[in-house]
C-alpha positions in Angstrom: 9.3 -4.5 -26.8 12.8 -5.3 -26.2 13.2 -1.9 -24.3 10.9 -2.8 -21.6 11.9 -5.2 -18.6 9.9 -8.6 -18.0 8.9 -8.5 -14.6 9.3 -11.8 -12.3 6.4 -13.5 -10.9 7.3 -11.8 -7.5 7.2 -8.5 -9.2 3.8 -9.2 -10.7 2.6 -10.4 -7.2 3.8 -7.4 -5.5 2.2 -5.1 -8.3 -1.0 -7.0 -7.8 -0.9 -6.5 -4.2 -0.4 -2.8 -4.6 -3.1 -2.5 -7.3 -5.8 -4.3 -5.3 -5.3 -2.2 -2.3 -5.9 0.9 -4.3 -2.3 2.0 -2.6 -1.0 3.5 -5.7 -2.5 4.7 -9.2 -1.6 2.5 -12.2 0.8 5.2 -13.3 2.4 5.0 -9.9 2.7 1.3 -9.8 4.0 1.3 -13.4 6.7 3.5 -12.6 7.8 1.7 -9.6 8.5 -1.6 -11.9 9.7 0.2 -14.8 6.9 -0.7 -17.2 4.2 0.9 -18.9 0.9 1.7 -17.3 -0.8 -0.1 -20.2 1.0 -3.2 -19.0 -0.2 -2.7 -15.4 -3.9 -2.2 -17.0 -3.8 -5.2 -19.4 -2.4 -7.4 -16.9 -5.4 -6.3 -14.5 -7.8 -6.8 -16.9 -6.6 -10.2 -18.1 -6.1 -11.3 -14.7 -9.2 -10.0 -13.0 -7.6 -7.9 -10.6 -10.0 -5.5 -8.7 -9.4 -2.6 -6.5 -10.8 -2.6 -3.1 -12.0 1.0 -2.7 -15.1 3.3 -2.0 -15.2 4.6 -5.6 -16.0 0.7 -6.5 -18.9 0.5 -4.0 -20.3 3.6 -5.5 -19.5 2.5 -9.4 -21.5 -0.8 -8.6 -24.6 0.7 -7.1 -24.9 3.3 -10.2 -24.3 0.4 -12.3 -27.3 -1.8 -10.7 -29.2 1.2 -11.2 -28.5 1.4 -15.1 -29.0 -2.3 -15.5 -32.6 -1.6 -13.6 -33.1 1.2 -16.1 -32.1 -1.0 -19.0 -34.3 -3.8 -18.1 -37.3 -1.6 -18.1 -37.6 -0.8 -14.2 -38.2 2.7 -13.3 -35.1 3.5 -11.5 -36.0 6.9 -10.7 -39.0 5.8 -8.9 -36.6 4.1 -6.0 -36.7 6.0 -2.7 -33.7 6.5 -0.7 -33.9 3.6 1.4 -34.2 1.1 -1.5 -31.0 2.9 -2.7 -29.7 2.1 0.6 -30.5 -1.3 0.6 -28.8 -1.6 -3.0 -26.0 -0.1 -1.4 -25.7 -2.4 1.5 -26.1 -5.5 -0.5 -23.5 -4.5 -3.0 -21.1 -3.5 -0.1 -21.5 -6.8 1.4 -20.6 -8.5 -1.8 -17.6 -6.4 -2.6 -16.3 -6.8 0.9 -16.5 -10.8 0.7 -15.1 -10.8 -2.8 -12.1 -8.5 -1.6 -11.6 -10.6 1.7 -11.3 -13.5 -0.7 -9.0 -11.8 -3.0 -6.7 -10.5 -0.1 -6.9 -14.2 1.0 -5.8 -15.3 -2.2 -2.9 -12.8 -2.0 -1.8 -14.1 1.3 -1.9 -17.8 -0.2 0.1 -16.9 -3.2 3.0 -15.1 -1.4 3.1 -18.1 1.0 3.3 -20.4 -1.9 5.8 -18.5 -3.7 8.3 -17.7 -0.7 10.0 -21.2 -0.9 10.9 -20.5 -4.6 12.6 -17.3 -4.2 16.1 -17.2 -5.2 17.4 -13.8 -3.8 16.7 -11.7 -0.9 15.2 -9.1 -3.4 12.5 -11.8 -4.3 11.9 -12.6 -0.8 11.5 -8.9 0.1 9.0 -8.5 -2.7 7.0 -11.5 -2.0 6.8 -10.5 2.0 5.8 -7.2 0.8 2.9 -8.3 -1.3 1.9 -11.0 1.5 2.0 -7.9 3.8 -0.2 -5.6 1.8 -2.7 -8.6 1.3 -2.6 -9.1 5.0 -3.4 -5.5 6.0 -5.9 -5.2 3.1 -7.6 -8.3 4.5 -7.6 -7.0 8.1 -9.2 -3.5 6.9 -11.9 -5.2 4.6 -12.9 -7.5 8.1 -12.6 -4.4 10.0 -10.0 -6.2 12.2 -7.7 -3.1 12.2 -8.1 -0.5 15.2 -9.4 2.4 13.1 -12.9 3.2 13.5 -14.9 2.9 9.9 -15.3 6.3 8.3 -18.7 6.8 6.9 -19.1 7.6 3.0 -20.9 10.6 1.9 -23.7 8.3 0.8 -24.0 6.8 4.4 -23.8 10.3 5.9 -26.7 11.6 3.4 -28.9 8.4 4.2 -28.1 9.4 8.2 -28.9 12.6 7.9 -32.3 12.0 5.6 -33.4 9.3 8.5 -32.7 11.8 11.5 -34.9 14.5 9.7 -37.7 12.0 9.3 -37.3 12.0 5.3 -36.9 8.0 5.4 
């Protein structure tokens, strides 16, 4: 494809940081860099990029329940407490993975910075490093914002208060 620009390593690092942070959709990232959404999806899949989002946690729980069903376990027999345990275990795993991914992004930005030749490349690497640092702070809950409860957590809390757990 001669019409599409080739992205530099700094551009891909910034695109990866935006993807992992869940700040923009694939289409928005693609538009920002002048590439196709397919290019972003393929790069994300090939490189194993993961988004840090609440939807991912819910998908993991649902995936775990589907796996249990496929293995013959009766997923419909799970009570809300057991589902909450599954969600908590998956949340812990996802948060640990997200923290490591953001740490890797910070490390990559630091390693790439001395190799930047133009102010534009420096800015892109610094921006990617900042996105990774902010993501890490949020995952580790080092930011000042109080965490928001997910709808699932709110339902578990309500059921516990009603004595149904």
